[in-house]
C-alpha positions, 0 to 999 in steps of 0.5 A, spaced: 524 599 461 517 599 464 515 594 460 519 589 462 518 592 470 511 590 469 512 583 466 517 582 472 511 583 477 506 580 474 510 573 473 512 575 481 504 574 483 502 569 479 508 564 481 507 566 488 501 565 488 500 558 484 507 555 483 509 554 490 506 550 497 507 554 503 511 550 508 504 552 513 502 546 510 507 541 511 510 543 518 509 539 524 508 542 531 509 550 528 508 556 533 501 558 531 496 563 534 492 561 540 486 562 538 488 556 533 486 549 537 492 544 538 487 539 539 480 537 539 477 531 542 474 526 537 468 521 538 469 514 537 469 512 530 466 505 528 472 502 524 469 497 518 473 491 517 471 485 512 474 479 513 479 477 507 477 472 502 483 468 499 486 470 491 488 467 486 496 466 487 495 468 494 500 465 498 499 461 506 502 458 511 498 451 512 501 448 519 498 441 521 500 437 527 497 430 529 498 425 534 502 421 529 509 423 528 509 420 521 504 424 519 507 430 522 513 429 518 509 428 511 505 434 513 511 438 513 513 441 507 520 443 509 522 436 510 525 431 505 520 426 506 514 432 504 518 433 497 517 426 496 509 426 498 508 431 492 509 438 498 510 444 494 517 446 496 518 454 494 524 456 491 527 463 490 530 468 494 526 473 498 525 480 495 523 486 498 515 486 499 515 478 498 511 474 502 514 470 508 511 464 507 514 464 500 519 459 501 515 455 506 508 455 504 502 453 499 500 458 492 493 458 490 494 456 483 489 459 477 484 455 480 484 457 487 487 450 489 492 447 494 495 441 494 496 438 501 501 432 502 496 426 504 489 430 504 489 432 497 486 438 494 482 443 496 479 450 493 481 455 498 479 461 493 474 465 496 474 462 503 477 467 509 482 464 513 478 460 518 473 458 513 479 454 509 481 451 517 475 448 518 475 445 511 482 442 512 480 440 519 474 436 516 479 432 512 483 431 517 478 428 522 477 423 516 485 420 517 486 422 524 480 422 529 482 426 536 482 433 540 490 434 539 489 435 532 492 442 530 490 446 523 493 453 522 492 457 516 494 464 515 497 468 511 504 472 510 502 479 513 499 484 508 502 485 501 501 492 497 504 496 492 505 504 492 506 508 486 506 515 484 507 521 489 511 516 494 517 518 498 520 511 497 515 507 491 515 500 491 512 494 492 512 491 501 510 487 506 507 488 513 508 483 517 501 485 521 494 481 520 491 488 519 495 495 517 491 501 516 492 506 510 495 510 514 500 505 516 501 503 509 502 510 507 508 511 512 512 505 511 512 506 503 516 513 506 510 518 506 506 522 500 510 527 497 508 534 498 505 535 491 501 528 492 494 529 491 492 527 498 484 528 496 484 523 490 488 517 492 487 511 487 486 504 490 486 498 486 483 492 490 483 485 489 476 481 489 475 473 487 471 476 481 477 481 478 480 488 481 476 494 482 479 502 482 477 506 487 478 513 489 479 515 496 480 522 500 484 522 505 483 529 508 476 526 510 475 524 517 470 519 514 476 515 511 476 511 518 469 509 517 470 507 510 472 500 507 478 502 505 481 504 512 484 498 513 488 495 507 487 488 504 493 484 501 495 485 494 492 492 494 495 498 490 495 505 492 497 510 487 498 517 489 497 522 483 501 529 482 498 536 484 497 541 478 504 544 481 508 538 479 504 537 472 506 544 469 513 544 472 513 550 477 517 550 484 515 546 489 519 551 494 519 558 494 526 558 493 525 553 487 519 558 484 524 564 485 530 561 481 525 558 476 522 565 476 528 569 475 531 565 469 524 567 466 525 574 466 532 574 465 530 570 459 524 576 457 528 582 459 534 579 454 529 578 449 526 585 450 533 588 450 535 586 444 529 587 440 529 595 442 537 596 441 536 593 433 
């Protein structure tokens, strides 16, 4: 049985070394030695934030108010009058991850246009929300002059998708103007223990197409990058570590159970062979 003992020892060392993840890497607020600092004061990091450019198929709220009550009724796409004037009433139910303005907003079509009652068509793709607002205001001034005109253009929060090694993968919408990538991850239940935090894939939409970026969440310089703040329609994909890919246990208990099962099979085969 010396061979069996040697096999058991080798397999135990291999699995405990490579087949599980230490609790010290995942448990919060541990009792650590006093020579390890609990915190360190860092320097101020200037965040990089670029204005979002409207994309094809984005849903936006466009709210217009004037001193003229009749015009206001026409601009209100939720009223029956707006429906007769060609305003787009969005039909369907709200879903998890859906846009808050899906039922009452305007969708940029495949050519990047929206059509407003009375004012006509506007190409908004590639513009910021403020630029879209200014464009509509100029056209509104041709119909109603005065300082009492009001135009607002905004998105229905930050919509994104979380795929792969998340506790709750899916499609989400956070009703904020700015959302960091860590807030988005927390909103999806955090990454699993086996997620590759140093090699996150982020697929970002641009007016001219899509780009795939690789992000290291373990590096503090992520806060100074263009990827610290999420943009609407971002897709985050977290790949699994090798420990998940090769099918070994994540915890010591899982690894031990797998090890015992494997050693039992080996010893059974070895015993049967020697008996014969």
